[in-house]
C-alpha positions as CSV (number, residue, x, y, z in Angstrom):
1,M,-92.4,119.6,96.3
2,S,-91.7,116.5,94.2
3,P,-92.1,116.7,90.5
4,H,-95.0,114.8,89.0
5,V,-93.7,112.2,86.5
6,A,-95.5,110.7,83.5
7,V,-94.1,107.3,82.5
8,V,-94.6,107.0,78.8
9,I,-94.6,103.6,77.2
10,V,-95.2,102.8,73.5
11,G,-96.6,99.4,72.7
12,Y,-97.0,97.4,69.6
13,R,-98.9,94.2,70.0
14,N,-96.9,93.2,73.1
15,D,-99.3,93.4,76.0
16,G,-97.2,90.8,77.9
17,D,-94.2,93.0,77.9
18,I,-96.2,96.0,79.2
19,V,-97.9,94.0,82.0
20,R,-94.4,92.9,83.1
21,C,-93.1,96.5,83.0
22,L,-96.1,97.8,85.1
23,A,-95.5,95.0,87.6
24,A,-92.0,96.4,88.1
25,L,-93.3,100.0,88.3
26,E,-95.7,99.0,91.1
27,K,-92.6,98.5,93.3
28,S,-91.3,102.0,92.7
29,T,-90.1,103.9,95.8
30,Y,-91.0,107.1,94.1
31,R,-94.8,107.5,94.2
32,D,-95.7,110.8,92.4
33,F,-96.3,109.5,88.9
34,E,-98.8,108.3,86.4
35,I,-98.5,105.9,83.4
36,V,-99.4,106.7,79.8
37,I,-99.4,103.9,77.3
38,C,-99.7,104.5,73.6
39,E,-100.7,101.4,71.6
40,N,-99.5,101.5,68.0
41,G,-100.7,98.1,67.0
42,G,-104.3,98.8,65.9
43,D,-107.8,98.0,67.3
44,A,-107.2,94.4,68.2
45,A,-104.0,95.1,70.1
46,Y,-105.6,98.0,71.9
47,G,-108.5,95.8,73.0
48,A,-106.2,93.0,74.2
49,L,-104.0,95.4,76.1
50,Q,-107.0,97.3,77.6
51,S,-108.4,94.0,79.0
52,R,-105.2,93.4,80.9
53,L,-104.6,96.9,82.3
54,P,-105.8,98.2,85.7
55,A,-107.2,101.7,85.9
56,A,-104.5,102.4,88.5
57,L,-101.6,100.7,90.3
58,P,-102.1,99.4,93.8
59,Q,-100.6,102.6,95.3
60,G,-103.0,104.8,93.3
61,Q,-101.0,105.8,90.2
62,A,-103.3,106.2,87.3
63,V,-102.8,104.1,84.1
64,H,-104.0,105.8,80.9
65,L,-104.2,104.0,77.6
66,I,-104.2,105.8,74.2
67,K,-104.9,104.2,70.8
68,A,-102.7,105.7,68.1
69,P,-104.8,106.6,65.0
70,D,-102.3,104.6,62.9
71,N,-98.8,103.2,63.3
72,G,-96.7,106.3,62.9
73,G,-93.7,104.7,64.6
74,Y,-92.0,104.9,67.9
75,A,-91.4,108.7,68.0
76,S,-95.0,109.3,67.1
77,G,-96.1,107.1,70.0
78,V,-93.8,108.9,72.4
79,N,-95.1,112.3,71.2
80,L,-98.7,111.1,71.7
81,G,-97.9,109.9,75.2
82,I,-96.3,113.2,76.1
83,A,-99.2,115.2,74.6
84,G,-101.6,113.1,76.7
85,S,-99.9,114.0,80.0
86,R,-99.4,117.8,79.7
87,N,-99.8,118.3,83.4
88,A,-96.6,116.4,84.2
89,D,-93.4,118.1,85.3
90,A,-91.2,115.5,83.7
91,W,-91.5,112.4,81.5
92,W,-89.8,109.0,81.8
93,I,-89.9,107.3,78.4
94,L,-89.5,103.5,79.0
95,N,-89.4,100.7,76.4
96,P,-92.2,98.3,77.0
97,D,-89.8,95.4,77.3
98,T,-88.1,96.9,80.3
99,E,-88.2,96.2,84.1
100,P,-87.1,99.2,86.1
101,S,-85.6,98.7,89.5
102,S,-87.6,100.0,92.5
103,G,-85.3,102.9,93.1
104,A,-84.8,103.9,89.4
105,M,-87.4,106.7,89.2
106,A,-86.2,108.2,92.5
107,A,-82.6,108.2,91.3
108,L,-83.6,109.9,88.0
109,V,-85.6,112.6,89.7
110,A,-82.7,113.3,92.1
111,R,-80.1,113.6,89.4
112,A,-82.4,115.8,87.3
113,S,-82.8,118.2,90.3
114,E,-79.0,118.8,90.1
115,G,-79.3,120.8,86.9
116,F,-79.7,118.2,84.2
117,E,-82.6,118.4,81.6
118,A,-82.3,114.8,80.6
119,V,-81.1,111.8,82.6
120,G,-80.3,108.2,81.8
121,G,-79.1,105.2,83.8
122,P,-77.6,101.7,83.6
123,I,-79.4,99.4,81.1
124,H,-78.8,95.7,81.9
125,F,-79.4,92.6,79.9
126,P,-81.5,90.1,81.8
127,S,-78.3,88.2,82.6
128,G,-77.0,91.3,84.5
129,E,-74.4,92.2,82.0
130,I,-74.4,95.9,80.9
131,Q,-76.1,96.8,77.7
132,S,-75.5,100.6,78.0
133,F,-74.5,103.4,80.4
134,G,-75.2,106.0,77.7
135,G,-74.4,106.5,74.1
136,V,-71.8,108.2,71.9
137,W,-72.7,109.0,68.3
138,L,-69.6,108.7,66.0
139,S,-70.4,111.0,63.1
140,W,-67.4,110.0,60.9
141,R,-68.5,106.3,61.1
142,A,-72.3,106.8,61.2
143,K,-72.4,104.6,64.2
144,G,-73.7,104.8,67.8
145,V,-71.6,103.2,70.5
146,A,-73.1,102.0,73.8
147,L,-70.8,103.0,76.7
148,G,-70.1,100.0,79.0
149,Y,-71.5,97.4,76.6
150,G,-70.7,93.9,77.8
151,A,-69.3,94.9,81.1
152,A,-69.8,92.4,83.9
153,K,-72.8,92.3,86.2
154,G,-72.3,94.6,89.1
155,T,-70.1,97.1,87.2
156,R,-70.6,100.6,88.6
157,P,-69.2,103.3,86.4
158,D,-67.9,106.7,87.3
159,T,-70.8,109.1,86.8
160,A,-68.6,112.1,85.8
161,V,-66.9,110.0,83.1
162,I,-70.2,108.9,81.6
163,E,-71.6,112.4,81.6
164,A,-68.5,113.8,80.0
165,A,-68.6,111.1,77.2
166,Q,-72.2,110.6,76.3
167,N,-74.0,112.7,73.7
168,Y,-77.3,110.7,73.8
169,L,-79.2,108.5,76.2
170,S,-80.3,104.9,75.6
171,G,-83.7,104.9,74.2
172,A,-84.8,102.2,76.6
173,S,-84.9,104.7,79.5
174,M,-85.0,108.4,79.0
175,F,-86.0,110.9,81.7
176,V,-86.6,114.4,80.3
177,S,-87.8,117.7,82.0
178,R,-90.5,120.1,80.9
179,K,-87.7,122.5,79.9
180,F,-86.2,119.8,77.6
181,I,-89.6,119.3,75.9
182,A,-90.1,123.1,75.5
183,T,-86.6,123.6,74.1
184,V,-86.0,120.6,71.9
185,E,-89.6,120.0,71.0
186,P,-91.1,116.6,70.1
187,M,-89.2,113.6,68.8
188,N,-88.6,113.6,65.1
189,E,-91.1,111.2,63.5
190,R,-89.3,110.8,60.1
191,Y,-87.2,107.9,61.4
192,F,-90.2,105.6,62.3
193,L,-88.0,103.3,64.3
194,Y,-84.3,103.6,65.5
195,C,-82.1,106.6,65.8
196,E,-84.9,109.0,66.9
197,E,-83.5,109.2,70.4
198,V,-80.0,110.0,69.0
199,D,-81.6,112.8,66.9
200,W,-83.4,114.1,70.0
201,F,-80.4,114.4,72.2
202,L,-78.0,115.7,69.5
203,R,-80.6,118.5,69.1
204,A,-80.6,119.0,72.8
205,G,-76.8,119.3,72.8
206,R,-76.9,122.0,70.2
207,Q,-79.3,123.9,72.5
208,G,-76.8,123.6,75.4
209,L,-78.9,121.2,77.5
210,R,-77.0,118.8,79.8
211,L,-77.4,115.0,79.9
212,G,-77.0,113.4,83.3
213,F,-76.4,109.9,84.5
214,A,-78.0,108.3,87.6
215,A,-76.0,105.2,88.6
216,D,-78.9,103.8,90.7
217,A,-81.5,104.1,87.9
218,V,-81.1,100.5,86.9
219,V,-83.3,99.1,84.2
220,I,-83.4,95.6,82.8
221,H,-84.0,95.5,79.0
222,H,-85.3,92.4,77.2
223,Q,-84.1,93.8,73.9
224,G,-86.0,93.6,70.6
225,T,-89.0,91.6,71.8
226,T,-91.3,93.5,69.4
227,T,-88.9,94.5,66.6
228,G,-86.9,91.3,66.3
229,Y,-83.7,93.2,66.4
230,G,-82.4,91.4,69.4
231,R,-82.2,88.0,67.6
232,P,-79.0,86.4,66.2
233,L,-77.9,88.0,63.0
234,R,-79.1,85.2,60.6
235,T,-82.6,85.3,62.1
236,R,-82.8,89.1,62.7
237,S,-85.8,90.9,61.2
238,G,-84.8,92.2,57.8
239,R,-87.1,95.2,58.2
240,A,-85.5,96.2,61.4
241,V,-82.0,95.9,59.8
242,C,-83.2,98.0,56.9
243,L,-84.5,100.8,59.1
244,D,-81.5,100.8,61.4
245,E,-79.1,101.3,58.5
246,R,-81.4,103.8,56.7
247,N,-81.7,106.0,59.8
248,K,-78.0,106.1,60.5
249,M,-77.6,107.7,57.0
250,L,-80.5,110.0,57.6
251,L,-79.0,111.1,60.9
252,T,-75.6,111.8,59.2
253,R,-77.3,113.8,56.5
254,T,-79.0,115.9,59.1
255,F,-76.2,116.6,61.6
256,S,-72.9,116.0,59.6
257,P,-73.6,116.4,55.9
258,A,-70.0,117.3,55.2
259,R,-68.9,114.0,56.6
260,L,-71.5,111.9,54.7
261,P,-69.2,110.7,51.9
262,V,-66.7,109.2,54.4
263,A,-69.4,108.0,56.8
264,A,-71.4,106.3,54.0
265,V,-68.4,104.3,52.9
266,M,-67.5,103.3,56.4
267,A,-71.1,102.3,57.0
268,L,-71.3,100.2,53.9
269,I,-68.1,98.3,54.7
270,R,-69.4,97.6,58.2
271,I,-72.7,96.3,56.9
272,V,-71.0,93.9,54.5
273,I,-68.5,92.6,57.0
274,R,-71.1,92.3,59.8
275,Y,-73.6,90.2,57.9
276,A,-71.6,88.5,55.2
277,R,-69.1,86.8,57.5
278,R,-72.1,85.3,59.5
279,G,-73.8,84.1,56.3
280,A,-76.7,86.4,57.0
281,F,-77.2,87.3,53.3
282,V,-80.9,88.2,53.5
283,Q,-80.1,90.6,56.3
284,L,-77.2,91.9,54.2
285,A,-79.5,92.7,51.3
286,Y,-81.9,94.5,53.7
287,G,-79.0,96.4,55.2
288,I,-77.7,97.6,51.9
289,A,-81.2,98.6,50.8
290,G,-81.7,100.7,53.9
291,W,-78.2,102.2,53.6
292,F,-79.1,103.4,50.0
293,M,-82.5,104.8,51.1
294,G,-80.9,106.8,53.8
295,L,-78.1,107.9,51.5
296,I,-80.7,109.5,49.1
297,G,-82.7,110.9,51.9
298,R,-85.8,108.6,51.8
299,S,-87.5,108.8,55.2
300,G,-90.8,108.4,56.9
301,I,-93.1,105.4,57.3
302,P,-92.1,102.4,55.3
303,R,-94.8,101.0,52.9
304,W,-95.0,97.7,54.8
305,A,-95.9,99.6,58.0
306,R,-98.9,101.5,56.6
């Protein structure tokens, strides 16, 4: 019997992205699923999205829409989506600005059936170049590295190599089992945005859960359409930069506190070099502010998001 999958999508005033994602899901060769969308953007965004969503896809898969009581961040939206689909056997968390290939869900289900509690797959830029095959968190540097980043279109990695190297999955596409949710528990909402998936899978690793890779679970990711993080450095959202740097420090404080002094210095040098050499001085200021907030342990929902 095939597992029933709940596809969880968290939106924030980006109904166009979500409609495009659902159009891709309509073509899925795997049919036993439902879609749960959590809108974090308030009443107007909920109404706009509701007016564009069908009650079900053409093949009969139900589409459920949840309005978050407030903007508690990405992890909060994921947790609400999972809580709203408790009858599922597994959950596929997709970024709203993604387009999964028709065989992606089937590939994820098949790999999970081979003893993996969480499975990722190739994430492509719209150009076809590789954005990620999986992630490696480097605790001494307080930095995540995307495996395969920038590889040419059509690159097919060795599954065993990716599974041996990765210690977290790309947040754009994360397939998790019921056992994963029961063991690791919900996503940590203290980050608000960025690094919550790294926290989730590092916790899973401590529990001995295995992370798999499905080479045919291809997903196209139109990165940063909501957050503004995908823009060139000098026009990148300062708030996104701030949270990204803050949360790297929070993650280090949580999982590798003994390494924090070295990791903090490495992170600060990286921030200065990355933004100053491009003349992105506004982003540099936001990055340093976020770095300091994380260093002193300030977490949760930023004031500007309340």
